[in-house]
C-alpha positions as CSV (number, residue, x, y, z in Angstrom):
1,M,-10.8,6.0,-8.1
2,I,-10.0,2.7,-10.1
3,N,-7.1,0.8,-9.7
4,D,-5.6,-1.0,-13.1
5,E,-6.0,-4.3,-12.8
6,H,-2.1,-5.3,-14.5
7,S,-1.1,-2.8,-11.9
8,V,-2.5,-4.6,-8.9
9,E,-1.2,-7.6,-9.8
10,R,2.3,-6.0,-10.2
11,V,2.0,-4.5,-6.8
12,S,0.5,-7.8,-5.5
13,K,3.6,-9.7,-6.9
14,I,6.3,-7.4,-6.1
15,A,5.0,-7.0,-2.0
16,Q,4.7,-10.9,-1.8
17,E,8.2,-11.2,-3.0
18,L,9.4,-8.5,-0.1
19,V,7.5,-9.5,2.6
20,G,5.8,-13.1,1.6
21,S,2.4,-14.0,1.3
22,A,1.6,-13.9,5.0
23,G,2.6,-10.5,4.8
24,Y,0.8,-8.9,2.3
25,M,-3.0,-8.6,2.4
26,A,-5.2,-7.6,-0.7
27,M,-8.2,-5.5,0.6
28,D,-11.5,-7.5,0.2
29,N,-13.6,-4.4,0.0
30,P,-10.9,-1.5,-1.8
31,I,-11.7,1.9,-0.7
32,A,-12.7,4.1,-3.5
33,G,-11.1,6.9,-1.6
34,G,-10.7,10.9,-2.2
35,E,-7.2,11.1,-3.2
36,D,-5.4,13.4,-5.7
37,F,-3.8,10.2,-6.7
38,A,-7.5,9.3,-8.3
39,S,-6.9,11.7,-11.0
40,I,-3.5,10.5,-11.9
41,V,-5.0,6.8,-12.4
42,H,-7.4,8.4,-14.1
43,E,-4.4,9.5,-17.0
44,V,-1.9,6.9,-16.0
45,P,-2.5,3.3,-15.1
46,G,-1.7,2.3,-11.3
47,A,-2.7,1.3,-8.3
48,F,-3.3,2.9,-4.7
49,V,-1.1,1.0,-2.1
50,F,-1.4,0.7,1.6
51,L,1.7,0.2,3.9
52,G,0.7,-1.0,7.3
53,A,2.5,0.8,10.1
54,C,0.6,-0.4,13.2
55,P,2.8,-1.1,15.9
56,K,2.4,-5.2,16.5
57,E,1.5,-4.3,20.1
58,I,-1.7,-2.4,19.0
59,D,-4.9,-4.2,17.6
60,H,-5.0,-2.7,13.8
61,T,-8.7,-3.3,13.6
62,T,-9.4,-1.1,16.1
63,A,-6.5,1.6,16.4
64,P,-6.9,5.1,15.7
65,T,-6.5,6.3,11.9
66,N,-4.0,7.7,10.1
67,H,-5.7,11.2,10.1
68,S,-6.3,10.8,14.2
69,A,-4.2,12.3,16.7
70,R,-4.2,9.3,18.8
71,A,-2.5,7.5,15.4
72,I,0.8,5.6,16.2
73,F,3.1,4.6,13.4
74,D,6.0,2.1,13.7
75,D,8.7,3.8,11.8
76,S,10.5,0.6,11.1
77,V,8.2,-0.1,8.0
78,I,10.2,3.0,6.4
79,P,12.7,0.5,4.6
80,L,10.1,-1.7,3.4
81,G,8.2,1.1,2.1
82,S,11.0,2.6,0.3
83,A,12.1,-0.9,-1.1
84,L,8.2,-1.7,-2.1
85,L,8.4,2.1,-4.1
86,A,11.9,1.3,-5.4
87,S,11.0,-2.3,-6.8
88,L,7.4,-0.9,-8.1
89,A,9.2,2.0,-10.1
90,S,12.6,-0.1,-11.1
91,S,9.6,-2.9,-12.6
92,H,8.5,-0.4,-15.1
93,L,12.0,-0.5,-16.5
94,L,12.5,-3.9,-17.4
C-alpha cells in the first residue's frame, strides 16, 4: 500500500490543527500493511491513518497490539477520531 503524498500532507495538516503538533506523530517507517484499503488507494488517492487509543497509564511502546485479546482501548479518543474523519471528508469539498 502506498499513501498519496498530497493526502499525507492533508492528514498531517488537519490532524495537527485538531491536536497540535505534540499530539501528531508521523511514522518514521510507515507500515505497508495488508489492508483492503490498499486496493482503494490504488484507484483513489488516499492515506492510511492510525489513531492512538492506548490509555495514558499504559506505555504504548509495550502495549498489546490492536488484534490482541489483551488490548485495552481509551474510548475517549472516539470524538477526536470522528472529528478527524469529518474534517478530512469536508476538506475534499472545499
